[in-house]
Structures are given as C-alpha cells and as structure tokens.
C-alpha positions, -999 to +999 in steps of 0.1 A: +493-131-384+512-103-404+489-106-437+464-106-406+475-071-396+477-060-432+444-068-443+429-063-409+407-025-416+426+000-404+417+041-398+403+060-423+441+078-429+457+041-438+455+050-478+474+084-468+501+065-444+511+040-477+509+069-503+531+086-480+558+058-482+551+054-518+560+090-529+589+085-496+609+060-519+603+084-543+612+107-535+638+102-509+657+070-524+647+073-561+653+113-579+682+122-549+704+086-571+695+095-598+703+130-591+740+116-574+743+099-605+744+126-629+761+150-606+791+128-606+793+125-644+786+162-645+811+169-622+790+196-604+808+190-571+786+215-551+755+187-565+777+156-551+791+174-519+758+182-513+738+155-525+768+135-504+758+152-470+718+142-477+722+109-479+739+104-443+715+127-431+684+109-444+699+074-432+677+080-403+647+071-424+662+038-430+669+033-396+637+041-387+624+017-410+644-011-389+630+006-352+598+001-370+606-033-377+604-041-344+576-022-335+601+001-313+585+034-300+615+054-303+610+054-343+582+076-341+602+104-327+630+094-350+607+096-381+599+133-377+636+143-359+641+133-401+614+148-417+628+180-396+668+177-408+660+166-442+654+200-452+673+213-427+705+196-446+695+208-480+700+250-475+721+251-445+750+253-461+762+288-476+790+278-498+776+250-517+741+270-519+758+298-536+785+275-556+747+256-569+729+294-576+761+307-589+760+280-619+746+286-651+713+274-658+714+234-672+688+199-671+709+191-639+709+223-622+665+221-630+665+185-616+682+195-584+664+225-577+627+211-587+636+180-564+654+201-533+620+222-533+597+189-537+616+172-502+617+206-482+579+205-489+570+171-480+592+164-454+580+196-438+543+188-441+550+153-433+566+163-404+535+181-392+519+153-401+537+130-375+532+149-347+500+134-336+521+099-340+545+115-313+522+099-287+529+063-300+563+073-283+549+070-248+532+039-257+540+002-253+551-023-278+515-046-278+499-011-276+515+002-304+507-033-322+471-034-307+458+006-317+457+005-351+460+044-348+499+033-342+497+002-360+489+016-394+526+029-393+539-005-393+521-024-422+540-010-446+581-014-425+562-051-423+555-057-454+589-046-461+603-073-437+586-096-457+600-092-488+636-085-475+639-102-445+615-135-443+639-153-423+652-128-400+628-121-362+613-081-355+641-082-326+668-090-346+657-062-373+651-036-343+687-040-326+704-034-358+678-001-364+692+006-327+727+004-337+720+022-364+703+051-344+734+051-316+755+060-346+737+085-361+734+100-325+765+102-320+777+116-354+748+140-347+764+154-318+804+158-328+786+180-356+763+204-332+789+209-304+822+207-325+821+208-365+793+231-361+813+259-341+844+249-363+834+255-395+801+273-391+778+271-427+806+262-446+805+220-457+836+225-467+857+246-438+864+274-458 
C-alpha cells in the first residue's frame, strides 16, 4: 500500500515537497548539530546556549513528522507554527545576540551567522508556502490521504516510517506525536505566560 502511494503521480509541486524535506535535514539537523558540537569544543557559551534553545524549539518539527506518519490533520498546523517559531527563537534574545555580535571574527562565528540567516530565510519562506495547506487541517484523515494536494506532504514521513519504524503502527506513532505536542504546548505556554514576563528578552535572566 505504501509503495503504491509513493509511486502514485502527485501534483506538480511534489518534487518541491521532497526538496523541502531534504533541505530540512540539512538545515534543521545536520548543520546545527555540527555548529553545536563546534561551539561546545570552542567553549562559545552564547552560541551553545542559543543552539540549545534552537533544538528545543525545533523539536516541534520532529513532533510534526510523527503526527504526519499518522496523517493527523493537526500536523499541518504544527508544521507552520514550527517554521515560524524557529527564526523567532534564533533572534529573540537580546543578551545572546549582543554576546555573539561582540565575539571576535572566527570560522565558528561565520558558520553560525551564515546558518542562522539561511534557516531564517528557509523557515520564513517555508511557513508562507505552507499557508495554503492549512486547509488540510480541517479535513478528515481519510480525506488527507485520498487528496493528492494534502497527501503529498505525508509521503516523505511515510518513507521515514518505512525506514526507521517498519513494525510500528501509524496509530502508535501518532500517539507519540500527540504526547510530544502536548508537552510542547505546556512548555510554550509556561514560557509565554510566566517566563517571558519575568525575564523579558534575556535568555540568562540577567
């Protein structure tokens, strides 16, 4: 069934969706992981702290992946929100921005700055591009799977499931995604309602 769905002729933008997922692996996982390890070795505290904040926020992308494996409509909402929150998390903190700007020029600073701008542009354009697909969030699971307009976004997550979770059911993976989404919403609510009012735009609280 899965192989038939992946082989089916999709809409004209199907290659762009697959390209988006490939770029996502590069820009949201591979490069930031290298930058984080590099910053830890170089003892660049501000970059390490901002990278950790990024990983916490970007975890919504992983949650979205599992929600899409189960073809849950809410995944289309979480995808747009994740792409909007990532740039915000990287530029919001005044104290970290100042520390990074004051650092001497170095390959690490150049790499981090280039990545931060690249993922900001990528996430911003991605969020705008996915706005038309928010209509899929108001459809049933069956409609999402049956309509190529929505299903095209599910094909890469289904391939991921086939590679890494071949024996798990979509329902179980979707359940894990919902648990992750619930925890994420609680943490985000705590930040907006309590921590933001207490510390403002200071990541360190100073």
